[in-house]
C-alpha positions in Angstrom: 0.0 0.0 0.0 1.2 3.5 -0.8 1.1 5.8 2.2 1.0 9.5 2.7 4.2 9.4 4.8 7.2 7.0 4.7 8.2 5.5 8.1 11.2 8.0 8.3 8.9 11.0 7.6 6.4 9.7 10.2 9.2 9.9 12.8 10.3 13.3 11.6 6.6 14.5 11.8 6.2 13.4 15.4 9.5 15.0 16.3 8.3 18.3 14.8 5.0 18.1 16.7 6.5 17.2 20.0 9.5 18.7 21.8 11.8 16.6 24.0 11.6 13.3 22.1 14.9 11.6 22.8 14.4 8.6 20.6 11.7 7.2 18.4 10.9 4.2 16.4 8.1 2.9 14.2 7.3 -0.8 14.1 5.2 -2.8 11.7 2.3 -4.8 13.1 4.6 -7.8 12.9 7.0 -6.1 15.3 9.7 -5.5 12.7 11.4 -2.1 13.0 10.5 0.2 10.0 12.4 3.2 11.1 14.0 4.8 14.1 16.7 4.6 16.8 15.8 1.6 18.8 13.8 2.6 21.9 13.9 1.0 25.4 10.4 -0.6 25.2 10.1 -0.6 29.0 10.5 3.2 29.2 8.7 4.1 26.0 5.5 5.9 25.4 3.7 3.6 23.0 0.9 4.3 20.5 -0.4 1.4 18.4 -2.9 1.0 15.6 -3.5 -1.5 12.8 -0.7 0.2 10.9 1.9 -0.4 13.5 3.3 1.0 16.7 5.2 4.2 17.5 7.5 4.0 20.5 8.9 7.2 21.9 11.4 8.0 24.7 10.8 11.4 26.0 12.9 13.7 28.1 12.1 15.4 31.4 10.4 18.5 29.8 7.9 16.5 27.7 4.2 16.8 28.4 3.4 13.1 28.1 -0.3 13.4 27.3 0.5 15.9 24.6 3.2 13.7 23.2 0.8 10.8 23.2 -1.7 12.9 21.3 0.9 13.9 18.7 2.1 10.3 18.3 -1.5 9.3 17.6 -1.8 12.0 15.0 1.4 11.0 13.3 0.5 7.3 13.3 -2.9 8.3 11.8 -1.3 10.1 9.0 1.1 7.2 8.4 -1.9 4.9 8.2 -3.9 7.1 5.8 -3.7 6.2 2.1 -3.3 9.0 -0.3 -6.4 10.5 -1.7 -7.4 9.2 -5.1 -6.9 11.8 -7.9 
C-alpha cells in the first residue's frame, strides 16, 4: 500500500509536533522495525494501531499526554492512504 508518509517521515513529523523526544521508532504490526533509533520498550511511550506502533522515549520536559496525542496524529497520517486523484 502506498502511504502519505514514509516511516522516516512519520518519525520526523512526530518530532516536529512534540518537543523533547529523545528517541523514536516505528514498528510494523509484525514487530519489525520500520524506522528509528531503537527505543527501550520498558521506558517508551507507546501508541499502536492496525498500521503499527510508535515508541517514543521522552525527556524530562515533555508533556506526556500531549506527546501521546501527537504520536496518535502521526500514526494516523502514516496509516492514511493518499487520496485518489
